[in-house]
DRENTORVEX-102731 format. One record per residue: residue in three letters; x, z, y of N, C-alpha, C, CB in turn; residue number from 1. Coordinates in steps of 0.001 Angstrom, whole numbers. Glycine has a CB too. Layout:
BEGIN
Ala_X_Z_Y_X_Z_Y_X_Z_Y_X_Z_Y_NUM
...
***
This chain:
BEGIN
Unk_78200_11519_-11276_77229_10678_-12172_76122_11585_-13239_78272_9685_-13158_1
Unk_76957_13096_-13791_76603_13345_-14689_75169_14293_-13634_77825_13941_-15758_2
Unk_75458_14873_-12280_74427_15498_-11390_73245_14744_-11453_74848_15611_-9967_3
Unk_73441_13326_-10849_72464_12615_-10439_71636_12431_-11634_72895_11433_-9799_4
Unk_72193_12148_-13020_71487_12230_-14396_70532_13166_-14347_72355_12556_-15545_5
Unk_70664_14342_-14050_70099_15380_-14341_69033_15685_-13069_71175_16404_-14648_6
Unk_69484_15484_-12005_68698_15560_-10815_67098_14442_-11349_69868_14854_-9267_7
Unk_67665_13251_-11618_66633_12216_-12367_65412_12674_-13293_67465_11355_-13304_8
Unk_66014_13444_-14155_65491_13880_-15464_64691_14842_-14907_66501_14387_-16599_9
Unk_64841_15904_-13916_64179_16889_-13361_63073_16458_-12274_65163_17743_-12833_10
Unk_63554_15480_-11879_62263_14637_-10737_61125_14093_-11775_63016_12915_-9676_11
Unk_61692_13618_-13020_60944_12713_-13926_59971_13806_-14624_61991_11817_-15053_12
Unk_60539_15365_-14884_59881_15831_-15468_58717_16568_-14351_60691_16521_-16369_13
Unk_59221_16582_-13267_58259_17377_-12063_56815_16305_-11821_59357_17530_-10239_14
Unk_57282_15238_-12177_56260_13961_-11913_55434_14290_-12932_56834_12322_-12023_15
Unk_55564_14204_-14260_55034_14335_-15275_54168_15382_-15545_55799_14272_-15963_16
Unk_54192_16409_-14949_53557_17941_-14464_52816_17331_-13598_54544_19253_-13769_17
Unk_53213_16963_-12398_51824_16585_-11247_50951_15647_-11846_52268_15808_-9703_18
Unk_51267_14503_-12761_50223_14079_-13088_49165_14520_-14146_50549_13156_-13231_19
Unk_49471_15890_-14634_48485_16390_-15139_47917_17512_-14849_48647_16400_-16062_20
Unk_48142_17426_-13306_47534_18793_-12373_46426_18459_-11929_48323_19306_-11082_21
Unk_45023_18616_-11793_43935_18251_-11199_44092_18337_-9449_42829_19160_-11828_22
Unk_44311_17059_-9286_44340_16982_-7406_42893_16788_-6769_45324_15448_-6751_23
Unk_42166_16097_-7531_40758_15623_-6842_39842_15431_-7989_40846_14149_-5925_24
Unk_38599_15479_-7376_37696_15571_-8363_36171_14573_-7801_37465_17334_-8620_25
Unk_35765_13804_-8604_35161_12888_-8105_33325_13337_-8762_36032_11358_-8604_26
Unk_32446_13642_-7750_31156_14169_-8091_30322_12791_-7963_30639_15476_-7061_27
Unk_29404_12984_-9172_28573_11766_-8844_27374_12115_-9061_28838_10550_-9561_28
Unk_26242_11711_-8996_26012_11345_-7391_26442_12825_-6346_24044_10879_-7150_29
Unk_27214_12294_-5281_27467_13283_-4110_26069_13945_-3389_28331_12426_-2930_30
Unk_25068_13309_-3079_23867_13605_-2350_22381_13107_-3055_24078_12917_-952_31
Unk_21494_13388_-2931_20174_12827_-2747_19093_14080_-2781_19886_11689_-3943_32
Unk_17921_13485_-3158_16924_14312_-3299_16145_14309_-4519_16191_14139_-2342_33
Unk_15850_15764_-5046_15042_15913_-6102_13716_16099_-5815_15440_16847_-6830_34
Unk_12684_15318_-6281_10984_15653_-5820_10555_16282_-7386_9775_13837_-5249_35
Unk_11346_16247_-8348_10447_17081_-9417_11380_18128_-9971_9814_16119_-10725_36
Unk_11221_18494_-11031_11879_19265_-11978_12233_18683_-12982_11288_20207_-12355_37
Unk_12566_17456_-13406_12975_17129_-14659_14552_16950_-14256_12148_15794_-15330_38
Unk_15319_17223_-12936_16570_17346_-13110_17169_16193_-12886_16857_17816_-14213_39
Unk_18830_16474_-12439_19150_15094_-12058_20809_15412_-12573_18778_14602_-10170_40
Unk_21090_14276_-13499_22064_14440_-14239_23481_14252_-13423_21848_13561_-15343_41
Unk_24330_15021_-13472_25779_15211_-12551_26701_14586_-13534_26330_16982_-12128_42
Unk_27865_14212_-12686_28970_13691_-13413_30048_14295_-12587_29020_12081_-13558_43
Unk_31165_15295_-13344_32509_15586_-12465_33793_15078_-13181_32716_17244_-12195_44
Unk_34685_14424_-12328_35908_13427_-13337_36742_14447_-12697_36379_11362_-13043_45
Unk_37410_15117_-13476_38714_15636_-12735_39947_14775_-12270_39299_16577_-13593_46
Unk_40807_14215_-11283_41814_13391_-11354_42938_13867_-10922_41590_12364_-10809_47
Unk_44136_13329_-11315_45328_13468_-10819_46090_13016_-9916_45797_13385_-11403_48
Unk_46760_13347_-9486_47447_12746_-8296_47556_11196_-7841_48696_13136_-8448_49
Unk_47753_10749_-9332_47891_9156_-9203_46406_8553_-9738_49315_8509_-10267_50
Unk_45814_9437_-9606_44224_8767_-9846_44051_8516_-10849_43771_7618_-9275_51
Unk_44618_9317_-12226_44530_9138_-13307_43519_10339_-14150_45872_8981_-13633_52
Unk_42271_9868_-14647_41397_10924_-15085_41762_11805_-16151_40272_10412_-15430_53
Unk_41806_13199_-16002_42252_13836_-16686_40862_14477_-17897_43064_14720_-15737_54
Unk_41335_14721_-18716_40688_15594_-19835_40065_17002_-19787_41601_15754_-20710_55
Unk_40864_18105_-18285_40392_18821_-17857_38632_18880_-17373_41264_18890_-17155_56
Unk_37969_19780_-18010_36748_19901_-17417_36169_20929_-15974_36113_20240_-18551_57
Unk_35547_20447_-15507_35091_20864_-14284_34037_22042_-14261_34567_19718_-13658_58
Unk_34321_22885_-13396_33224_23858_-13629_32279_23803_-12446_33776_25325_-13829_59
Unk_31145_23325_-12420_30066_22524_-11722_28924_23690_-11336_29416_21216_-12801_60
Unk_28645_24216_-10194_27775_25451_-9739_27121_24714_-8636_28623_26935_-9232_61
Unk_25774_25397_-8356_24985_25254_-7358_24356_26730_-6439_23944_24432_-8018_62
Unk_24497_26564_-4912_24185_27359_-4346_22966_27065_-2992_25390_27813_-4138_63
Unk_22303_27661_-2670_22008_29138_-3165_21410_28648_-4743_20663_30144_-1995_64
Unk_21777_30199_-5505_21418_29989_-6829_19600_30009_-6932_22224_31239_-7751_65
Unk_18885_30817_-5909_17639_30816_-6195_16769_29280_-5663_17145_32177_-5529_66
Unk_17486_28777_-5493_17065_27232_-5004_16971_26035_-6335_18417_26648_-3798_67
Unk_18474_26385_-6669_18916_25412_-7868_19842_25895_-8763_19511_24181_-7417_68
Unk_20267_25066_-9910_20815_25917_-10992_21620_24327_-11476_19449_26908_-12252_69
Unk_22601_24767_-12052_23262_23829_-12907_23317_24083_-14455_24581_23728_-12428_70
Unk_22897_23392_-15077_22792_23717_-16616_24256_23155_-17475_21273_22840_-17270_71
Unk_24319_23832_-18286_25530_23679_-19261_25649_22152_-19822_25335_24746_-20579_72
Unk_24382_21556_-19318_24450_19742_-19580_25083_19004_-18355_22740_18966_-19751_73
Unk_24987_20072_-17139_25533_19194_-15994_24400_18610_-15662_26675_18149_-16288_74
Unk_23057_19296_-15733_22093_18558_-14791_21444_19601_-13496_20768_17946_-15822_75
Unk_21086_18904_-12637_20929_19923_-11809_19144_20263_-11538_21803_19482_-10456_76
Unk_19033_21255_-11682_17491_21474_-11567_16796_22188_-10116_17129_22470_-12837_77
Unk_15805_22014_-9366_15298_22790_-8632_14789_23575_-9186_14699_22426_-7918_78
Unk_14548_24910_-8471_13751_25858_-8786_12471_26175_-7204_14923_27194_-9260_79
Unk_12939_25678_-6150_12094_25764_-5191_12882_24774_-4161_11791_27295_-4756_80
Unk_11639_24885_-2903_12418_24028_-1997_13411_24587_-1275_11667_23436_-1124_81
Unk_14521_23508_-688_15649_24116_-4_16369_22806_292_16527_25263_-893_82
Unk_18209_23409_581_18934_22433_527_19759_23135_-337_19413_21839_1729_83
Unk_20411_22556_-927_21346_22804_-2115_22975_22381_-1696_20765_21817_-3481_84
Unk_23836_23280_-2156_25202_22733_-2357_25834_22991_-3501_26032_23119_-1444_85
Unk_26317_21540_-4343_27120_21897_-5458_28427_21610_-5278_26720_21322_-6595_86
Unk_29351_22550_-6278_30407_22755_-5731_31140_22388_-7618_30501_24465_-4714_87
Unk_32023_21392_-7523_32660_21162_-8491_34330_21640_-8425_32379_19807_-8676_88
Unk_34497_22356_-9117_36096_22842_-9268_36804_22790_-10647_36226_24369_-8858_89
Unk_38040_22858_-10565_39178_22478_-11570_40493_22925_-10939_39235_20833_-11894_90
Unk_40776_24219_-11409_42334_24306_-10794_42192_24393_-9266_43342_22870_-11185_91
Unk_42983_23764_-8959_43399_23729_-7351_42424_22754_-6934_45068_23222_-6919_92
Unk_42174_22188_-7451_41222_20797_-6900_40126_21321_-6981_41171_19327_-7723_93
Unk_38709_20699_-5692_37544_21105_-5723_36909_20078_-4955_37390_22424_-5308_94
Unk_35523_19850_-5058_34821_19039_-4111_33152_19386_-3979_35071_17524_-4576_95
Unk_32433_19193_-3199_30716_19641_-2783_30215_18371_-2263_30456_20981_-1425_96
Unk_29036_18540_-2980_28243_17749_-3037_26815_18396_-1908_28065_17519_-4636_97
Unk_26202_17460_-1425_24731_18177_-956_23471_17334_-1494_24581_18235_850_98
Unk_22699_18176_-1554_21418_18091_-1907_20257_18380_-1471_21356_18451_-2616_99
Unk_18947_17941_-1601_17757_18627_-1131_16779_18575_-2093_17239_18109_83_100
Unk_16507_19813_-2452_15090_19958_-3273_13644_19919_-2757_15092_21178_-3865_101
Unk_13120_19142_-3154_11858_19323_-2719_10770_18421_-3816_11842_18832_-1100_102
Unk_10460_19910_-4889_9650_19964_-5697_8547_19437_-5612_9540_20839_-5919_103
Unk_7646_18186_-5921_6225_17822_-5787_5396_18619_-6645_5985_16409_-6081_104
Unk_4222_19157_-6454_3541_19649_-7393_1855_18612_-7341_3514_21431_-7060_105
Unk_1812_17903_-5887_781_17147_-6028_910_16098_-4770_-515_18031_-6101_106
Unk_194_15059_-5326_329_13802_-4462_-1383_13811_-3658_738_12159_-5658_107
Unk_-1353_13921_-2673_-2470_13805_-1679_-2921_12675_-1315_-2232_14325_-607_108
Unk_-3958_11442_-1797_-4010_10126_-1613_-5173_9713_-1484_-3465_9481_-2457_109
Unk_-6159_8392_-1139_-7023_8141_-531_-7513_7677_-2136_-6850_7267_843_110
Unk_-8999_7990_-2692_-9585_7251_-3747_-9481_6117_-3971_-10576_7304_-3792_111
Unk_-9422_5362_-2729_-9299_3869_-2932_-8872_3228_-1731_-10581_3231_-3372_112
Unk_-8495_1955_-2372_-7986_1420_-735_-8201_73_-504_-6368_1569_-397_113
Unk_-8698_-61_463_-9128_-1615_709_-8706_-2201_1608_-10330_-1895_892_114
Unk_-8078_-3844_1364_-7397_-4364_2042_-8164_-5789_2563_-6191_-4398_1347_115
Unk_-7862_-6124_3762_-8846_-7031_4386_-7949_-8545_4758_-9536_-6187_5882_116
Unk_-8229_-9545_4002_-7428_-10580_4598_-7986_-11479_5744_-7052_-11411_3561_117
Unk_-7490_-11849_6670_-6203_-11892_6675_-5195_-10936_7298_-6035_-12898_7082_118
Unk_-5556_-9654_7353_-4751_-8625_8172_-3418_-8602_7449_-5460_-7077_8240_119
Unk_-2504_-7775_8235_-1275_-7843_7848_-996_-6359_7075_-362_-8192_9119_120
Unk_212_-5865_6748_188_-4676_6093_-402_-3273_6835_1542_-4524_5709_121
Unk_-920_-2426_5554_-1244_-1143_6336_-341_-74_5130_-3305_-808_6556_122
Unk_-178_933_6117_367_2418_5363_-629_3319_4913_1223_3355_6326_123
Unk_-1012_3176_3450_-1946_4106_3007_-1428_5372_3595_-2111_4135_1467_124
Unk_-2171_6313_3636_-2015_7877_4216_-1988_8640_2705_-3576_8500_5407_125
Unk_-262_8875_2525_32_9734_1058_360_10877_1467_1204_9255_35_126
Unk_227_11635_1334_921_13180_1197_1691_13904_34_-90_14074_1346_127
Unk_2945_14301_273_3449_15304_-1318_3379_16545_-756_5252_15102_-2120_128
Unk_2970_17250_-1761_2614_18602_-1262_3378_19542_-2385_841_18851_-1167_129
Unk_3548_20913_-1894_4424_21554_-2686_3532_22474_-3638_5474_22318_-1817_130
Unk_3964_23514_-4441_2776_24169_-5341_1825_25053_-4151_3534_25386_-6745_131
Unk_2515_25308_-3127_1482_26042_-2238_166_25008_-792_2762_27205_-1328_132
Unk_500_23754_-1334_-123_22951_-592_411_22428_686_-1137_23472_-422_133
Unk_2017_22907_813_2279_22486_2281_2867_20853_1851_3612_23698_3242_134
Unk_2553_20008_3379_3091_18749_2881_4535_18732_3266_2329_17502_3443_135
Unk_5578_17837_2866_6882_17417_2706_6626_16430_4089_7332_16685_1055_136
Unk_7503_16923_5105_7629_15669_6124_8669_14400_6052_7945_16265_7410_137
Unk_9752_14841_4903_10954_14280_5063_11268_13740_3916_11893_15085_5498_138
Unk_10032_13752_3213_10400_12601_1783_9128_11874_1567_10836_13447_78_139
Unk_9572_10737_932_8151_9851_804_8351_9304_-1064_8158_8082_2299_140
Unk_7133_9120_-1124_6976_8283_-2474_7610_7421_-2788_6020_7746_-2683_141
Unk_7538_6940_-3951_7784_5299_-4489_6497_4590_-4820_8715_5201_-5947_142
Unk_6003_3595_-4357_4962_3101_-4618_5287_1668_-5254_4159_3161_-3459_143
Unk_4276_1230_-6046_4365_120_-6707_2971_-737_-7193_5154_515_-7766_144
Unk_2730_-1923_-7097_1677_-2640_-7369_1460_-3000_-8837_1752_-3719_-6600_145
Unk_497_-2848_-9365_531_-3555_-10740_469_-4811_-10828_-387_-3227_-11524_146
Unk_-146_-5550_-10013_-436_-6790_-10278_54_-7493_-8422_-2316_-6876_-10960_147
Unk_1434_-7800_-8476_1789_-8666_-7433_1117_-9482_-6724_2493_-9271_-7732_148
Unk_417_-10596_-7851_-527_-11813_-6964_-1510_-11218_-5943_-1565_-12771_-8038_149
Unk_-2072_-9919_-6381_-3166_-8986_-5490_-2675_-8549_-4131_-3540_-7570_-6265_150
Unk_-1301_-7516_-4154_-1292_-7131_-3526_190_-6852_-3597_-2206_-6521_-3461_151
Unk_1224_-6471_-2403_2660_-6252_-2508_2670_-4867_-1613_3669_-7626_-1893_152
Unk_3914_-4043_-2014_4051_-3077_-1101_5635_-3155_-632_3577_-1681_-1732_153
Unk_5998_-2787_358_7414_-2834_942_7792_-1695_2126_7594_-4324_1585_154
Unk_8644_-574_1921_8859_374_3027_7467_1141_3136_9299_-413_4462_155
Unk_6498_1314_2229_5879_2424_2403_4472_1376_2862_6690_3644_3542_156
Unk_4420_609_2967_3138_-643_3898_2911_-1018_2555_3717_-2277_5267_157
Unk_1414_-1555_2596_531_-2198_1385_303_-3542_2134_-1077_-1291_899_158
Unk_640_-4483_1423_-225_-5743_2309_-730_-6797_1311_833_-6652_3511_159
Unk_-1816_-7497_1271_-2870_-7891_1118_-2564_-9497_824_-3709_-7453_2247_160
Unk_-2573_-10081_-802_-2191_-11289_-585_-3024_-12020_-1205_-995_-11547_-876_161
Unk_-3795_-11768_-2009_-5291_-12732_-2799_-6382_-11726_-3021_-4962_-13516_-4619_162
Unk_-7704_-12211_-3054_-8697_-11796_-2996_-8826_-10839_-4673_-9629_-13054_-2579_163
Unk_-9182_-9554_-4723_-8933_-9321_-6205_-8872_-8182_-6329_-7857_-9840_-6822_164
Unk_-8471_-7305_-7511_-8343_-5921_-7348_-7233_-5426_-8345_-9722_-5224_-7575_165
Unk_-6729_-4302_-8275_-5529_-4075_-9040_-5442_-2727_-8721_-4250_-4937_-8716_166
Unk_-3927_-2100_-9307_-3809_-688_-8714_-2377_-238_-7838_-3951_306_-9998_167
Unk_-2732_699_-7244_-1470_865_-6417_-805_2302_-7205_-1881_1083_-4529_168
Unk_225_2326_-7512_1026_3510_-8502_1872_4214_-7471_2141_2832_-9878_169
Unk_1556_5508_-7384_2636_6385_-6523_3080_7398_-7520_1992_7185_-5084_170
Unk_4375_7426_-7026_5112_8449_-7987_6129_9338_-6880_6138_7505_-9356_171
Unk_6489_10521_-7708_7166_11217_-6751_7764_12679_-7810_5984_11574_-5301_172
Unk_9056_11917_-8228_9142_13170_-9275_8349_12627_-10694_8254_14730_-8550_173
Unk_8022_13900_-11304_7454_13680_-12258_5831_13137_-12380_7724_14710_-12763_174
Unk_5263_13500_-10869_4064_13754_-10512_3628_11853_-10252_4054_15016_-9059_175
Unk_2421_11747_-10711_1935_10130_-10459_571_10239_-10395_2320_8971_-11665_176
Unk_400_9203_-9353_-1230_9037_-8893_-1473_7597_-8966_-1630_9587_-7247_177
Unk_-2755_6988_-9158_-2748_5818_-9657_-4255_5414_-8861_-2589_5806_-11399_178
Unk_-4191_4854_-7851_-4903_4292_-6299_-6025_2855_-6889_-3206_3490_-4869_179
Unk_-6843_2855_-7198_-7577_1262_-7092_-7492_711_-5938_-9078_1153_-7342_180
Unk_-6859_-719_-5719_-6634_-1668_-4726_-7917_-2564_-4807_-5250_-2455_-4945_181
Unk_-8602_-2825_-3406_-9358_-4355_-3628_-9118_-4841_-2391_-11083_-4447_-3996_182
Unk_-8741_-6045_-2686_-8356_-7375_-1400_-9342_-8239_-1573_-6824_-8363_-1534_183
Unk_-10060_-7958_-290_-11035_-9188_253_-10923_-9766_1429_-12309_-8872_334_184
Unk_-11388_-10841_1647_-11272_-11869_2581_-12334_-11891_3619_-11242_-13089_1912_185
Unk_-12143_-11869_5207_-13149_-11654_6018_-13564_-13030_6167_-12826_-10896_7256_186
Unk_-14716_-13534_6022_-15307_-14925_6739_-15566_-15002_7749_-16290_-15433_6419_187
Unk_-16546_-14001_8286_-16819_-13790_9559_-17066_-12712_10012_-17585_-14365_9896_188
Unk_-16954_-12856_11567_-17126_-11458_12062_-17541_-11346_13396_-15945_-10711_11950_189
Unk_-18609_-11234_14206_-19240_-11627_15266_-20229_-10576_15863_-19850_-12810_14932_190
Unk_-20561_-10466_16996_-21617_-9760_17304_-23080_-10144_17092_-21443_-9546_18432_191
Unk_-24047_-9678_16729_-25474_-9740_16528_-26470_-9300_17196_-25719_-9342_15650_192
Unk_-27225_-10194_18029_-28110_-10031_18625_-29618_-10711_18227_-27598_-10299_19673_193
Unk_-30213_-9591_17834_-31748_-10490_17482_-32946_-9615_18202_-32171_-10584_15483_194
Unk_-33697_-10513_18849_-34926_-10015_19485_-36032_-9867_18337_-35414_-11045_20681_195
Unk_-37061_-9084_18630_-38072_-8726_17770_-38636_-9945_17284_-39054_-7867_18379_196
Unk_-38444_-10187_15839_-39080_-11203_15112_-37708_-12355_14581_-40357_-11935_16226_197
Unk_-36537_-12212_15403_-35415_-13030_15155_-35151_-13061_13954_-34352_-12730_15768_198
Unk_-34140_-14080_13342_-33310_-13949_12257_-32195_-14666_12315_-33891_-14221_11178_199
Unk_-31094_-14567_11630_-30178_-15722_11386_-29423_-15761_10111_-29214_-15784_12424_200
Unk_-29139_-17010_9453_-28954_-17276_8320_-27790_-17883_8008_-29830_-17834_7959_201
Unk_-26783_-17048_7332_-25286_-17526_7214_-25092_-18277_6038_-24264_-16378_7181_202
Unk_-24491_-19349_5733_-24554_-20244_4426_-23032_-19907_3775_-24818_-22118_4817_203
Unk_-23596_-19928_2425_-22288_-19175_1838_-21876_-20289_699_-22648_-17419_1091_204
Unk_-20692_-20165_363_-20128_-21044_-710_-20291_-20548_-2154_-18669_-21233_-459_205
Unk_-20339_-20828_-3565_-20351_-19950_-4722_-18937_-19203_-4516_-20514_-20808_-6219_206
Unk_-19425_-18097_-5205_-18463_-16704_-4949_-19340_-15506_-5055_-17708_-16632_-3363_207
Unk_-18237_-14407_-4773_-19286_-13086_-4578_-18816_-12693_-2667_-18709_-11326_-6103_208
Unk_-19792_-12277_-2408_-19878_-11844_-990_-20512_-10642_-744_-20516_-12759_-217_209
Unk_-20164_-10252_505_-20637_-8526_987_-20730_-8905_2688_-19038_-6898_540_210
Unk_-21817_-8508_2815_-22043_-8362_4169_-22575_-7217_4977_-22718_-9212_4395_211
Unk_-21847_-6723_6085_-21752_-5266_6721_-22663_-5459_8057_-19999_-4746_7123_212
Unk_-23443_-4931_8385_-24065_-4999_9548_-24462_-3188_9941_-25446_-6145_9324_213
Unk_-24051_-3283_11667_-24213_-2255_12183_-24761_-2414_13507_-23167_-1625_12104_214
Unk_-25592_-1669_13944_-26090_-1804_15504_-27274_-607_15795_-26845_-3519_15791_215
Unk_-27754_-1014_16964_-29120_-169_17208_-30105_-864_17893_-28927_1092_18014_216
Unk_-31225_-202_18119_-32422_-677_18761_-32241_-424_20306_-33722_62_18165_217
Unk_-32520_-1367_20914_-32387_-1481_22496_-33205_-297_22956_-32991_-2975_23184_218
Unk_-34132_-31_22533_-35116_1186_23019_-34579_2664_22615_-36672_999_22285_219
Unk_-33652_2451_21739_-33196_3938_21277_-34109_4317_20164_-33306_5120_22509_220
Unk_-34795_3466_19498_-35809_3977_18258_-35048_3884_17195_-37180_3140_17958_221
Unk_-35598_3669_16154_-35022_3708_14767_-35332_2428_13989_-35579_4935_13978_222
Unk_-35793_1545_14568_-35797_66_14398_-34492_-494_14356_-36526_-601_15450_223
Unk_-34412_-1632_12925_-33253_-2047_12542_-33648_-3397_11923_-32532_-1046_11653_224
Unk_-32492_-3972_10876_-32510_-5466_10674_-32641_-5178_9130_-31071_-6471_11276_225
Unk_-32970_-6269_8230_-33187_-6384_7067_-32525_-7580_6304_-34428_-6348_7013_226
Unk_-32045_-7479_5005_-30829_-8334_4647_-31416_-8870_3252_-29239_-7418_4527_227
Unk_-31312_-10378_3318_-32062_-11169_2105_-31264_-12222_1579_-33422_-11842_2528_228
Unk_-30789_-11916_422_-29834_-13164_-81_-31005_-14411_-716_-28561_-12503_-1568_229
Unk_-30333_-15680_-761_-30774_-16759_-1278_-30064_-17553_-1872_-31276_-17310_-600_230
Unk_-30559_-17936_-3230_-29371_-18458_-4316_-28169_-17861_-4812_-28817_-19495_-3884_231
Unk_-28499_-16554_-5027_-27443_-15594_-6047_-28311_-14824_-6883_-26383_-14434_-5214_232
Unk_-27215_-14199_-7324_-27845_-13287_-8429_-26865_-12122_-8486_-28013_-14050_-9974_233
Unk_-27520_-11111_-8987_-27196_-9230_-8805_-27125_-9346_-7283_-25371_-8379_-9624_234
Unk_-27841_-9552_-6624_-28102_-9253_-4864_-28878_-8117_-5061_-29030_-10522_-3794_235
Unk_-28230_-7690_-3859_-28857_-6138_-3031_-29591_-6657_-1867_-27514_-4905_-2337_236
Unk_-31131_-7155_-1658_-31539_-6782_-903_-31834_-5475_-106_-32013_-7218_-1151_237
Unk_-31883_-5814_1266_-31904_-4297_2149_-33057_-4025_3140_-30556_-4163_3130_238
Unk_-33990_-3333_2673_-35178_-2892_3742_-34217_-2668_4883_-36220_-1374_3329_239
Unk_-35424_-2548_5875_-34961_-2276_7628_-34495_-931_7660_-36319_-2382_8894_240
Unk_-33103_-1328_8373_-32122_144_8506_-31280_-569_10025_-30663_564_6631_241
Unk_-30842_411_10419_-29295_278_11365_-28144_-134_10929_-28777_1453_11855_242
Unk_-28013_312_9652_-26535_79_9206_-26425_74_7740_-25557_1182_9755_243
Unk_-26214_-1311_7080_-26079_-1650_5821_-25121_-2313_5497_-26943_-2161_5418_244
Unk_-24764_-2339_3808_-23756_-3064_3098_-24632_-3712_1906_-22474_-2064_2590_245
Unk_-24177_-5034_1752_-25176_-5513_739_-24276_-6693_-90_-26695_-6162_1550_246
Unk_-24005_-6503_-1099_-23292_-7638_-1964_-24070_-8662_-3111_-22224_-6861_-2774_247
Unk_-23549_-9826_-3484_-24275_-10837_-3651_-23677_-11697_-4187_-24780_-11232_-2740_248
Unk_-23552_-12449_-5854_-22895_-13373_-6144_-23670_-14656_-6127_-22328_-13079_-7228_249
Unk_-23213_-15647_-5122_-23490_-16974_-4695_-23367_-17793_-6096_-22426_-17480_-3468_250
Unk_-24054_-18539_-6629_-24005_-19414_-7890_-23584_-20474_-7548_-25159_-19657_-8608_251
Unk_-24136_-21184_-6599_-23388_-22476_-6278_-23570_-22509_-4661_-24077_-23930_-7120_252
Unk_-24603_-22983_-3755_-24689_-22753_-2443_-25917_-21856_-2379_-24750_-24043_-1612_253
Unk_-25794_-20979_-1234_-26861_-19921_-1046_-26372_-19559_594_-26761_-18443_-2353_254
Unk_-27389_-18349_956_-26807_-17711_2353_-27523_-16548_2232_-27082_-18519_3873_255
Unk_-27381_-15523_3388_-27924_-14503_3303_-28861_-14107_4523_-26980_-13705_3026_256
Unk_-29945_-13720_4858_-30746_-14127_6329_-30503_-12578_6230_-32637_-15034_6553_257
Unk_-30222_-12088_7874_-30400_-11078_8685_-31913_-11137_9715_-29049_-11080_9485_258
Unk_-32692_-10295_9242_-34244_-10486_10262_-34157_-9119_10851_-36050_-10749_9297_259
Unk_-34749_-9184_12085_-35020_-8137_12710_-37038_-8177_12572_-34152_-8276_14379_260
Unk_-37689_-7380_11792_-39016_-7686_11455_-39655_-7361_12716_-39586_-6935_10215_261
Unk_-40700_-8308_12977_-41685_-8193_14245_-42305_-7433_14357_-42463_-8934_14510_262
Unk_-42582_-6643_15351_-43759_-5611_15696_-44954_-5981_16474_-43238_-4532_16443_263
Unk_-45128_-6983_16052_-46583_-7684_16977_-45686_-8120_18243_-48176_-6290_17554_264
Unk_-44687_-8862_17950_-43759_-9462_19240_-43391_-8146_20201_-44757_-10757_20294_265
Unk_-43813_-6858_20136_-43509_-5846_21010_-42392_-5202_20604_-44509_-4979_21182_266
Unk_-41787_-5382_19411_-40527_-4187_19215_-39114_-4464_19589_-40346_-3795_17714_267
Unk_-38321_-3509_19627_-37068_-3955_20512_-36473_-4925_19760_-35983_-2828_20867_268
Unk_-35113_-5512_20833_-34060_-6014_20119_-33085_-5061_19618_-33446_-6911_20855_269
Unk_-32073_-5765_18709_-31235_-5039_17494_-30004_-5379_18336_-31308_-5724_15662_270
Unk_-29204_-4768_18553_-27666_-5273_19132_-26828_-4517_18541_-27326_-5157_20704_271
Unk_-26088_-5442_17447_-24871_-5079_16580_-23736_-5982_16249_-25320_-4723_15386_272
Unk_-23488_-5643_15330_-22441_-6757_14938_-22475_-6983_13398_-20881_-6320_15388_273
Unk_-21945_-7990_12609_-22214_-8583_11325_-20665_-8625_11324_-23235_-10056_11138_274
Unk_-20471_-8380_9990_-18866_-8699_9040_-19636_-9226_7541_-17552_-6768_8674_275
Unk_-18535_-10308_7505_-18801_-10920_6067_-17612_-11199_5180_-19512_-12250_6197_276
Unk_-17479_-10441_4062_-16546_-10977_3145_-16735_-11733_1841_-15910_-10063_2860_277
Unk_-15764_-11783_1427_-15699_-12833_24_-14740_-11273_-493_-14588_-15037_153_278
Unk_-15373_-11083_-1707_-14944_-9783_-2518_-14551_-10255_-3862_-16154_-8639_-2668_279
Unk_-14030_-9448_-4728_-13853_-9687_-6000_-15076_-9889_-6892_-13117_-8715_-6431_280
***
């Protein structure tokens, strides 16, 4: 009986000692991608065999050390692009995490984006570049639209919602770019064939519109068409050309007239297309 009591006391003492010995380490986060130089805060909790958190501090380091380092504040900092392994250890316990360093120096993006209703989502061409101008192919920026009533973003795509203007905010680490976004609605799109002296008029209701015409003269000459707005303000009438873009605010009901100016009835036909958009 006395021997059994001694055995129980020894077992209890051994268990108490084991419960204070580091057995595992929980590293949070244990993986991720770093796009900037701001750093990533790490947390390493040393656990006993019974899953009790210990007050024993863990030693945390990054390798290779020329790619990233871990500061005394437990923050992982990238020094250059590369793959990083973070090692946390305390006594006999250790754990490892995997991270990718992709420090972004510059975002290359279009100066503006134009979305057309009723078209579906489109993916704006955005590139993340390092300090040497090389593009990262395995990471993506964060996209956000300032006014979700005009456009939305999901999975790297941008979708038009309503005619108007807003901004697309692109971020990668500490680097940020703001891109103006315009959403227009296509009112009409059709082939345009006008013989010498012929014209066509498109009736428009109140609102702001833009017309786009492209084509060529049937004889290969430089003859083209003109554009004239009726019933509008701030209108851009266009002299004869083979390619034009013109806009106007229609105050009530108006129209835009596309004409192939006559050349004494001997001029060439104009063959092309016309697009009409409602714009902000």
